[in-house]
C-alpha positions as CSV (number, residue, x, y, z in Angstrom):
1,X,-35.8,-43.7,-25.6
2,X,-32.3,-45.0,-24.7
3,X,-29.7,-43.1,-22.7
4,X,-27.6,-42.6,-25.8
5,X,-30.5,-40.9,-27.5
6,X,-31.5,-38.8,-24.5
7,X,-29.5,-35.6,-24.1
8,X,-29.5,-33.8,-20.8
9,X,-31.6,-30.8,-20.2
10,X,-28.6,-28.6,-19.9
11,X,-27.5,-29.8,-23.4
12,X,-30.9,-28.7,-24.7
13,X,-30.5,-25.4,-23.1
14,X,-27.1,-24.9,-24.6
15,X,-28.2,-26.0,-28.1
16,X,-30.8,-23.3,-28.0
17,X,-28.1,-20.7,-27.4
18,X,-25.4,-22.0,-29.8
19,X,-26.6,-19.8,-32.7
20,X,-24.7,-17.1,-34.4
21,X,-23.2,-14.3,-32.2
22,X,-24.6,-11.4,-34.2
23,X,-28.2,-11.9,-33.1
24,X,-30.5,-8.9,-33.2
25,X,-31.1,-6.8,-30.1
26,X,-34.0,-7.9,-28.0
27,X,-36.2,-6.4,-25.4
28,X,-35.1,-6.8,-21.8
29,X,-38.4,-8.5,-20.8
30,X,-38.1,-10.9,-23.7
31,X,-34.6,-11.9,-22.8
32,X,-35.5,-12.3,-19.1
33,X,-38.4,-14.5,-20.0
34,X,-36.1,-16.6,-22.3
35,X,-33.6,-17.1,-19.4
36,X,-36.5,-18.0,-17.1
37,X,-37.8,-20.6,-19.5
38,X,-34.3,-22.1,-19.8
39,X,-34.0,-22.2,-16.0
40,X,-37.4,-24.0,-15.7
41,X,-36.4,-26.5,-18.3
42,X,-33.1,-27.2,-16.6
43,X,-34.9,-27.6,-13.2
44,X,-37.3,-30.1,-14.8
45,X,-34.5,-32.0,-16.4
46,X,-32.9,-32.6,-13.0
47,X,-35.8,-34.9,-12.2
48,X,-34.7,-37.3,-14.8
49,X,-33.0,-40.4,-13.3
50,X,-29.4,-39.9,-14.4
51,X,-29.5,-36.2,-13.8
52,X,-30.9,-36.8,-10.3
53,X,-28.2,-39.3,-9.7
54,X,-25.5,-36.8,-10.7
55,X,-27.0,-34.2,-8.3
56,X,-26.9,-36.7,-5.5
57,X,-23.3,-37.6,-6.4
58,X,-22.4,-33.9,-6.3
59,X,-24.0,-33.5,-2.9
60,X,-22.0,-36.5,-1.6
61,X,-18.8,-35.1,-3.0
62,X,-19.4,-31.8,-1.4
63,X,-20.0,-33.4,2.0
64,X,-16.8,-35.6,1.6
65,X,-14.8,-32.5,0.6
66,X,-15.9,-30.6,3.7
67,X,-15.2,-33.6,5.9
68,X,-11.7,-34.0,4.5
69,X,-11.1,-30.3,5.0
70,X,-12.1,-30.5,8.7
71,X,-9.5,-33.3,9.1
72,X,-6.5,-31.9,7.2
73,X,-7.0,-28.1,7.7
74,X,-5.9,-28.1,11.4
75,X,-3.0,-30.3,10.6
76,X,-1.8,-27.9,7.9
77,X,-2.1,-25.0,10.3
78,X,0.0,-26.8,12.9
79,X,2.6,-27.6,10.2
80,X,2.7,-24.0,9.2
81,X,3.2,-22.8,12.7
82,X,6.3,-25.0,12.9
83,X,7.9,-23.3,9.9
84,X,10.3,-20.5,10.7
85,X,12.1,-18.1,8.4
86,X,9.8,-18.4,5.4
87,X,8.9,-15.3,3.4
88,X,5.5,-13.7,4.0
89,X,4.2,-14.5,0.5
90,X,4.6,-18.2,1.1
91,X,2.6,-18.0,4.4
92,X,-0.1,-16.0,2.6
93,X,-0.5,-18.7,-0.1
94,X,-0.5,-21.5,2.4
95,X,-3.2,-19.7,4.3
96,X,-5.1,-19.3,1.1
97,X,-4.8,-23.0,0.4
98,X,-6.0,-23.8,3.9
99,X,-9.1,-21.6,3.5
100,X,-9.8,-23.1,0.1
101,X,-9.0,-26.7,1.2
102,X,-12.7,-27.8,0.8
103,X,-12.7,-26.5,-2.7
104,X,-9.4,-28.2,-3.5
105,X,-10.6,-31.5,-2.2
106,X,-13.9,-31.1,-4.2
107,X,-12.0,-30.4,-7.4
108,X,-9.9,-33.6,-6.9
109,X,-12.9,-35.8,-6.0
110,X,-15.2,-34.5,-8.8
111,X,-12.6,-34.9,-11.5
112,X,-11.8,-38.4,-10.3
113,X,-15.5,-39.3,-10.3
114,X,-15.9,-37.8,-13.8
115,X,-13.0,-39.8,-15.2
116,X,-14.3,-43.1,-13.7
117,X,-17.8,-42.5,-14.9
118,X,-16.6,-41.7,-18.4
119,X,-14.9,-45.1,-18.5
120,X,-17.8,-47.2,-17.2
121,X,-20.8,-45.4,-18.7
122,X,-22.1,-43.0,-21.4
123,X,-20.6,-39.5,-21.3
124,X,-24.1,-38.0,-21.0
125,X,-24.4,-39.7,-17.6
126,X,-21.5,-37.5,-16.2
127,X,-22.2,-34.3,-18.1
128,X,-23.4,-32.4,-15.0
129,X,-20.5,-33.6,-13.0
130,X,-18.2,-32.4,-15.8
131,X,-19.8,-28.9,-15.7
132,X,-19.3,-28.8,-11.9
133,X,-15.7,-29.9,-12.2
134,X,-14.9,-27.2,-14.7
135,X,-16.7,-24.6,-12.6
136,X,-14.9,-25.6,-9.4
137,X,-11.5,-25.7,-11.2
138,X,-12.0,-22.2,-12.7
139,X,-13.1,-20.8,-9.3
140,X,-10.0,-22.3,-7.6
141,X,-7.7,-20.9,-10.3
142,X,-9.3,-17.4,-10.1
143,X,-9.0,-17.4,-6.3
144,X,-5.3,-18.3,-6.5
145,X,-4.4,-15.8,-9.2
146,X,-6.3,-12.8,-7.7
147,X,-4.3,-13.3,-4.5
148,X,-1.5,-11.5,-6.4
149,X,-3.6,-8.3,-6.1
150,X,-2.7,-6.6,-2.8
151,X,-5.6,-4.1,-2.8
152,X,-8.5,-5.8,-1.0
153,X,-11.4,-4.1,-2.7
154,X,-9.8,-4.6,-6.2
155,X,-9.0,-8.2,-5.4
156,X,-12.6,-8.9,-4.4
157,X,-14.0,-7.2,-7.4
158,X,-11.8,-9.2,-9.8
159,X,-12.4,-12.4,-7.9
160,X,-16.2,-12.3,-7.9
161,X,-16.4,-10.8,-11.4
162,X,-14.2,-13.6,-12.7
163,X,-16.3,-16.2,-11.0
164,X,-19.5,-14.8,-12.5
165,X,-18.0,-14.5,-16.0
166,X,-16.5,-18.0,-16.0
167,X,-19.8,-19.4,-14.8
168,X,-21.7,-17.7,-17.6
169,X,-19.1,-18.9,-20.2
170,X,-19.3,-22.5,-19.1
171,X,-23.0,-22.4,-19.1
172,X,-23.0,-20.7,-22.5
173,X,-25.1,-17.8,-21.2
174,X,-22.8,-14.9,-22.1
175,X,-24.7,-13.7,-25.1
176,X,-28.0,-13.6,-23.3
177,X,-26.4,-11.8,-20.4
178,X,-24.7,-9.3,-22.7
179,X,-28.0,-8.5,-24.4
180,X,-29.9,-8.2,-21.1
181,X,-27.3,-5.8,-19.7
182,X,-27.1,-3.9,-23.0
183,X,-30.9,-3.3,-23.0
184,X,-30.6,-1.2,-19.8
185,X,-29.2,2.1,-21.0
186,X,-29.5,5.8,-20.9
187,X,-29.0,8.1,-23.9
188,X,-27.2,11.5,-23.6
189,X,-27.6,13.0,-27.0
190,X,-25.8,10.7,-29.5
191,X,-24.1,8.8,-26.7
192,X,-25.7,5.6,-25.4
193,X,-24.4,4.3,-22.1
194,X,-25.7,0.8,-21.3
195,X,-25.2,-1.3,-18.2
196,X,-23.1,-3.6,-20.3
197,X,-20.7,-0.7,-21.1
198,X,-20.4,0.2,-17.4
199,X,-19.7,-3.4,-16.4
200,X,-17.0,-3.6,-19.2
201,X,-15.4,-0.4,-18.1
202,X,-15.3,-1.4,-14.4
203,X,-13.9,-4.8,-15.2
204,X,-11.3,-3.6,-17.7
205,X,-10.3,-0.7,-15.4
206,X,-9.9,-3.2,-12.5
207,X,-7.8,-5.6,-14.6
208,X,-5.5,-2.9,-16.0
209,X,-5.1,-1.2,-12.6
210,X,-4.2,-4.5,-11.0
211,X,-1.6,-5.1,-13.7
212,X,-0.3,-1.5,-13.4
213,X,-0.1,-1.9,-9.6
214,X,1.9,-5.1,-9.9
215,X,4.3,-3.7,-12.5
216,X,4.8,-0.5,-10.5
217,X,5.4,-2.4,-7.3
218,X,7.9,-4.7,-9.0
219,X,9.7,-1.7,-10.5
220,X,9.7,0.2,-7.2
221,X,11.3,-2.8,-5.4
222,X,14.0,-3.0,-8.0
223,X,14.7,0.8,-7.7
224,X,14.9,0.7,-3.9
225,X,17.4,-2.2,-4.0
226,X,19.7,-0.2,-6.3
227,X,22.2,1.5,-4.0
228,X,23.7,3.6,-6.8
229,X,20.5,5.7,-7.0
230,X,20.2,8.4,-4.4
231,X,17.1,8.3,-2.1
232,X,15.6,11.4,-3.7
233,X,16.0,10.1,-7.2
234,X,14.5,6.8,-6.1
235,X,11.4,8.6,-5.0
236,X,11.2,10.6,-8.2
237,X,11.7,7.5,-10.4
238,X,9.0,5.6,-8.5
239,X,6.5,8.5,-8.7
240,X,7.1,8.9,-12.5
241,X,6.7,5.1,-13.0
242,X,3.4,5.2,-11.0
243,X,2.0,8.0,-13.1
244,X,3.0,6.3,-16.4
245,X,1.6,2.9,-15.4
246,X,-1.6,4.1,-14.0
247,X,-2.2,6.6,-16.8
248,X,-1.5,3.9,-19.4
249,X,-3.9,1.6,-17.5
250,X,-6.7,4.2,-17.6
251,X,-6.2,4.9,-21.3
252,X,-6.0,1.2,-22.3
253,X,-9.1,0.4,-20.3
254,X,-11.1,3.2,-22.0
255,X,-9.9,2.1,-25.4
256,X,-10.8,-1.5,-24.8
257,X,-14.3,-0.4,-23.8
258,X,-14.5,1.6,-27.0
259,X,-14.5,5.2,-25.6
260,X,-13.4,7.8,-28.1
261,X,-10.5,9.6,-26.6
262,X,-10.5,12.4,-29.2
263,X,-13.1,14.4,-27.3
264,X,-11.2,14.0,-24.1
265,X,-8.4,16.1,-25.6
266,X,-10.6,19.2,-25.8
267,X,-12.1,18.4,-22.4
268,X,-8.7,18.0,-20.8
269,X,-7.6,21.4,-22.1
270,X,-10.6,23.1,-20.6
271,X,-10.1,21.3,-17.3
272,X,-6.4,22.3,-17.4
273,X,-7.4,26.0,-17.7
274,X,-9.8,25.6,-14.7
275,X,-7.1,23.8,-12.7
276,X,-4.6,26.6,-13.4
277,X,-6.9,29.2,-11.8
278,X,-8.6,27.2,-9.1
279,X,-5.8,24.9,-7.9
280,X,-2.8,27.2,-8.0
281,X,-1.5,26.1,-4.6
282,X,-1.9,22.4,-5.4
283,X,-0.1,22.8,-8.7
284,X,2.6,24.8,-7.0
285,X,3.1,22.1,-4.4
286,X,3.3,19.5,-7.1
287,X,6.0,21.4,-9.1
288,X,7.8,22.2,-5.8
289,X,7.9,18.5,-5.1
290,X,9.5,17.7,-8.4
291,X,12.1,20.4,-7.9
292,X,12.9,19.0,-4.4
293,X,13.4,15.6,-5.9
294,X,15.6,16.9,-8.7
295,X,17.9,19.2,-6.8
296,X,18.3,16.7,-3.9
297,X,18.1,19.4,-1.3
298,X,16.3,17.1,1.1
299,X,15.8,13.3,1.1
300,X,14.2,10.7,3.3
301,X,16.1,10.3,6.5
302,X,17.4,13.9,6.6
303,X,17.1,15.9,9.8
304,X,15.6,19.3,9.2
305,X,14.4,22.4,11.1
306,X,11.6,24.6,9.7
307,X,10.5,27.2,12.1
308,X,9.6,25.5,15.4
309,X,9.4,22.1,13.7
310,X,12.5,19.8,14.2
311,X,12.5,16.2,13.0
312,X,13.5,13.8,10.3
313,X,11.9,13.3,6.9
314,X,9.8,10.2,6.9
315,X,8.6,10.3,3.3
316,X,8.4,12.7,0.3
317,X,4.9,13.0,-1.3
318,X,3.6,14.7,-4.4
319,X,2.1,17.5,-2.4
320,X,3.8,17.4,1.0
321,X,6.7,16.2,3.0
322,X,6.2,14.1,6.1
323,X,8.4,15.1,9.0
324,X,8.4,13.1,12.3
325,X,9.5,14.8,15.5
326,X,11.0,13.3,18.6
327,X,7.7,13.4,20.4
328,X,6.1,11.2,17.7
329,X,4.2,13.9,16.0
330,X,4.0,13.8,12.2
331,X,3.9,17.1,10.4
332,X,2.8,17.3,6.8
333,X,4.6,20.3,5.4
334,X,3.6,21.5,1.9
335,X,6.4,21.3,-0.6
336,X,6.1,25.0,-1.4
337,X,7.1,26.0,2.1
338,X,10.3,24.0,1.8
339,X,11.1,25.8,-1.5
340,X,10.3,29.3,-0.4
341,X,11.2,29.2,3.3
342,X,14.5,28.9,5.2
343,X,15.1,25.2,6.0
344,X,17.9,24.0,8.2
345,X,19.1,20.6,6.9
346,X,21.3,19.1,9.6
347,X,22.4,16.2,7.4
348,X,22.5,17.7,3.9
349,X,26.1,17.2,2.9
350,X,27.2,15.0,5.9
351,X,25.8,13.7,9.2
352,X,28.2,15.8,11.4
353,X,26.4,18.3,13.7
354,X,28.1,20.6,16.1
355,X,26.3,21.6,19.3
356,X,27.3,24.5,21.7
357,X,26.8,24.8,25.5
358,X,27.4,28.0,27.3
359,X,28.4,28.0,31.0
360,X,30.3,30.1,33.6
361,X,32.8,29.4,36.3
362,X,33.9,31.6,39.2
363,X,37.1,33.7,39.0
364,X,38.7,31.6,41.7
365,X,38.9,28.6,39.5
366,X,41.9,27.9,37.1
367,X,40.5,28.4,33.6
368,X,42.9,25.9,32.2
369,X,41.6,23.3,34.6
370,X,38.0,24.2,33.8
371,X,38.6,23.8,30.0
372,X,40.2,20.4,30.5
373,X,37.4,19.2,32.8
374,X,34.7,20.4,30.4
375,X,36.2,18.6,27.3
376,X,36.7,15.4,29.3
377,X,33.2,15.5,30.6
378,X,31.8,15.9,27.0
379,X,34.0,13.1,25.8
380,X,32.6,10.7,28.4
381,X,29.2,10.7,26.6
382,X,28.9,7.9,24.0
383,X,27.3,10.0,21.3
384,X,29.9,12.7,21.4
385,X,32.6,12.2,18.8
386,X,36.3,12.2,19.7
387,X,37.6,11.7,16.1
388,X,37.9,13.5,13.7
389,X,36.3,16.4,15.6
390,X,37.0,16.3,19.4
391,X,35.3,18.5,21.9
392,X,36.8,22.0,22.5
393,X,36.2,24.6,25.2
394,X,37.0,28.3,24.9
395,X,36.7,31.4,27.0
396,X,34.3,33.8,25.4
397,X,34.2,36.6,27.9
398,X,34.6,37.9,31.5
399,X,31.3,38.6,33.1
400,X,30.3,40.5,36.3
401,X,30.6,37.4,38.5
402,X,32.0,34.6,36.3
403,X,34.3,33.7,33.5
404,X,32.1,32.7,30.5
405,X,33.0,29.6,28.5
406,X,31.6,27.8,25.4
407,X,31.8,24.0,25.1
408,X,31.6,22.7,21.5
409,X,31.2,19.1,20.6
410,X,30.1,17.0,17.5
411,X,27.7,14.2,17.0
412,X,27.0,12.1,13.9
413,X,23.4,10.9,14.7
414,X,21.1,14.0,14.7
415,X,18.1,11.6,14.3
416,X,18.8,10.5,17.9
417,X,17.8,14.0,19.1
418,X,19.6,17.2,20.1
419,X,17.9,18.1,23.4
420,X,18.8,14.7,25.0
421,X,22.5,14.9,24.1
422,X,22.7,18.5,25.5
423,X,21.1,17.4,28.7
424,X,23.5,14.5,29.0
425,X,26.6,16.7,28.5
426,X,25.2,19.3,31.0
427,X,24.8,16.5,33.6
428,X,28.3,15.3,32.9
429,X,29.6,18.9,33.4
430,X,27.8,19.1,36.7
431,X,29.2,15.9,38.0
432,X,32.7,16.8,36.9
433,X,32.6,20.2,38.5
434,X,31.4,18.8,41.8
435,X,34.2,16.2,41.7
436,X,36.9,18.8,41.1
437,X,35.5,21.6,43.2
438,X,34.7,23.9,40.4
439,X,32.1,26.4,41.5
440,X,29.4,27.8,39.2
441,X,28.5,31.3,40.4
442,X,24.9,32.4,40.6
443,X,23.2,35.7,41.6
444,X,22.9,36.3,45.3
445,X,20.6,38.9,46.9
446,X,20.7,40.4,50.4
447,X,17.4,41.6,51.9
448,X,17.5,44.2,54.7
449,X,14.5,45.1,56.8
450,X,14.7,48.8,57.7
451,X,13.1,49.9,61.0
452,X,10.7,52.7,60.7
453,X,12.0,55.6,63.0
454,X,8.4,57.0,63.5
455,X,7.2,53.7,64.8
């Protein structure tokens, strides 16, 4: 039999599966035996001369691709290290290309070999090489496209799932695989859940969630760049978009799989009643979070005090607000506490904050001089404002041993801390009083030892 008349074993395998798509359901054992027979026939076909030659050519191309990768991969890395100022996404894709360099070289080599062999010999003599070229190209494209997914677990699921599905499609084994997976099922009343349905649901949910995550991230970046939208409204808009995108992704995935959503309406109502009784605090925090975002009472970056907690707002969540203190602690305060409790927002309407320091000076010092020295000492600190609100000092009373004063000054950066600026002003007052001879009275006690007359 001539080469023109001799089809490859893989062609014979494919011709046996090129029937109509609406084939009757088969038993799992029967399908598995059919796939086993096809695999045995394919393995036997590899022993034929031209099929064996193609396998040897593929092995040689793989070795050549790895050799070229060993040569050019270090050079690409050194070239990347010399680049400065590039965006991170460009570095990520270059790293991806470096890691897949062997596959890239293999795709180029195998396609070049296929084109040459199709020109000099019969197409059947390069059929296996063509299958390998299509598989390698599809794997490379999937690896590059799935890099857009930032979630590592979701990216791996889409990547390996795509590789498996493309491989089955190119080998024309999708129908047999579908029937095999569909044969493994459990029945719950009138509902039949097969392994094929579960795989479809997982894949569709992964794809739709990846698309939703990409759209939500793009929209969030655009909203954050818009300076006309307040920070609180930015957070609210981003949260709403995330709920819409992810909710739509879930519904679309279920509809693609074929799940009837009519029954979910009744189920969601029952779940809603249960949530209303069992998760009152959670729902209250969620509603309080929406109110906080709408009334703009607090926003990211504000400096607040709630009880003994003083810090600035790091982020607004659906259930809690993250507040970071000066000592690096991060408090997660429920939204309900911010709505029902008394909150001091040091930067609600503006960033100006007034601080007071009380001190006393002896009666022998000129009060006019003390007031001038105190205001000058406060003004010498960098963070203390001189315009439009300069430091002032007033007499607030006459004590038993001192004249009592209050020093008031303003700052515009409460995020820089309050205790440290008070300490700096107190230290400046001490230095100024020492320089000008202003005395600060302090209690003095005299201890007398009485002699016992009976001793």
